[in-house]
N, C-alpha and C positions, 0 to 999 in steps of 0.2 A: 641676837641681832641678825638681820637678814643681809646676805651678800647682794651687792649690786650686779648680779648676774641674771640675765633675763633670757627666756626662751622666746622664740617667734610664735606666740600664741595670740589669739584674738584679744585676750586680756593678759597683759604682761605678768608673768609669775617668776619668782626667783628660781634659778636652777639649783640652788643649794642654800642650806641653812647652816649657820655657825652655832654649834651647841657648846656652851661653856659649862664645864664641870670642874670644880675646884680650880686648879691653876692651868688646866688644859682647854684648848679649843679644838673641837672636832668638826670637820666639814661633812655635812650630810647631804648627799645628792637627793633631790626630790623628783619623783616621776609619777605621773598618773597612769593608771591601768584600767581599761574599760571593764575588766572582770573582777577587779578588786572590790571587796565588800567592807573592808575596814583598813585602818592604817596599820602598816607593818614595817618593821625595821629588819634589814639584813646586812651582814658584813661579808664581803667577798674576801675570803682568806688570801687568795693569790695576789690581789691588788691592794688589800686593806681599805677598800672603798666602802663607806657606809651609805646604804641606799634606803630611803624612806619611800614606800609605795603608798599612794593615796587613791581612794575611789574616785570615779569620774566627777561626782558632785561634792567632793571634799573641798575644804577651804585651806588656804595657805596658813591662816591663823591657827586652825586646829592642828595642822601638820606641824607647825612650829611648837605648839604646846605639847604635842605628843613626843616630838624629838627631845625637847628639854626635859620632859618627865622621865625619859629613859637615858639620861646622861650617864648615870652610874653604870647602867648595863652596857652602854657603848664603850665606856672606859675599861670595864672589866673584860669584855670580849676582846678588845684590841690588845690588852695587856697579855692575854693568854696566847696570842699568836706568836709563832717563832720570831725571834729577833732578826731584824733586817741585817743582811750581810752585803754591803755595797762592794762593787768591784773596785777595790782600792788596794794600795800597797799594804801588805801584811794580812789581808783577809784570807781565810782558809776556804777554798772552793773545791768540792769534789769533782773529779774528772774520771769517768768510767768507774766510779765507786771508790776511787783513791783520793785522799785529801791532798790538795796542792796549795802551797802558799804563794799568793801573788807577790811577785818581786818586780818592783819598778826599776828599770835601768835606763835612766834618762839619756845617757850618752851612747847607748848601744845602737847597732844597726838592725833593721828589720822591724817587725811588728809585734808578734807574740809567738812564743814557743815554750816547750817544756824541757826541763833538765833536772838532774839530781844535784842537790847541794853538797857541800863538803861534809855536812852532818848526816847525809843519807836521805834527807827529806826531799820529797818531790816538790818542784817549784814550777809555777806558770810565770814565765818572764815576759815583761812588756817593755818595749822600747818607746822612746819619744817623750813628749811633754806630759806632765801630770794630767792635764785636761783631756788627754786622749786615752788614758788608761782604761776607763770603764768601757768605752766603745770598742777598743781593741780586744779586751777580754771577751766581750759579748760576741764580737765578730768571729773570734777564734773558736769559741764554743759552738757557734752556729755552723761553721765550716766542718768541724769535727763531727758534729751531729749529723749533718747531711751526708757525709761520707759513710759513716757507720750505718745509718738508716737505709741508705741506698743499697749497701752491700747486704744487710740483713733482709731487706725486702725482696731482693732478687734471689737470694738463697731460699727464702720461704716460697717464692713463686715457682722456682724450679722444682722444689719438693712437691708442690701441689699441682704442677703441670699447667700453670696459668702465666699470663703475661702482665707485667706491671707497666703502667704508663709513667707519668712524671711523678717524682718524689720531691716534696717541698717541706721546709721546716718553718714553723711560725712560733710565736709566743702564745700558744693557746692556754686559756685559763680554765675552761670548763671541761675539757677532755684531753687525753694524751695523743689521740690520733683520730683520723677519719679517712674514709674511703668513698670516692665518688663512683657513680655507675659507669663512668668512662675509664675507670682504672687509675685515676689520679689519687695518690696517697699523700696525706698531709700529717705531719707529726709536730709535737712540741720539741723544740731544740733542747729543752731542759732534760730530756731523757739521756743526753750524753753525760750528765752528772751521776746518773744511777749506775749500778753494776751492769755489766754487759748482758747478763741473763734477763734483766728487766727490759732493756731495749730490744733484745731479740724476741721476747714474748710479745711486745707491742707490734713489732713488724709482722710476726706470725698472725696476730689477731686481725690486723687490717688487711693483710693479703687474703686471709680466709674469707673476708667479706666479698672478695671478687667472685666467690662461688656461692656463698650464702649471705645475702644482705639482711641478716637478722641475727638473733642470738639464740637460735634453736639448739636442740640437742645435737643435731647434725653439725651445726657450726662449731660447737665446742669440741666435738670429736675430731673435726679437722684441725683445730688449733692444737689439741693435745697430741695428735699424731706427729706433728712436726716440732712441737715444743714441749719436751718432757718436763721443763721447769715451770710449767704454767702455774701451778698452785703456789710454788715458792715465789714467783714473780708477783702474782696478785697479792700475796701476803706482804711482800716488801712495799708495794705501792700503797696498800692500805695503811701501813705503819709509818712510812717515810715520804710518800709522794707529795703531800702538801708542803713539806719542808723545802722541797726544791724551788718553790716559788719565792722564797725569801732571798735567794741569791741575786744580787744586782739591784736590790731595792735600796734606796737611800734611807738613812736613819732619820 
């Protein structure tokens, strides 16, 4: 069945298709692309969004048939993604590579902070009503990420003899960081969940772009000069980076 969601086109088209497979219903976003030559399906691991790309002259009917034909593939691919870990009481969330258990303390004062429990376990404590837990955990992680990334970026800049402009954090899904020609650095706040040597590598990577706006041999020599853990950090991201996107997702 097609959702009653429409885009502003000359001919109204559904923005999404509901694909039913066994007992599950999967929302598939539909988009046209002028360079597409065939119907394709893609799943964005970070957001768990299923996207069907169709050619300019493709039909919604054919798109729907294509999506339903691949219902089993959609279900299998989604099932293989890391399990969602919502920011809620009891969830284990890594902070600087160390697992912390979210502890909701309704009657406590403040917003969010870390402490060590009686059992020696690291905790991320959150005050206030239950409805605010997820937002406060996310805000706390963003603040910590911005502080660490600003410090790491300025340390890398000093080592390379350059000046860093503004440093911002966002929830980027396609890359971990970016550098503008004006010296503005932007990072994924999720790096605060990785071990510090990973965050420091990304800072060195983006700061090096202030000198070399490419990925040439000279660029990598600059990064390696100020980041001896380069290979270790890249290996960690290849093995565990995608998993960082599961934290904060609702089940």
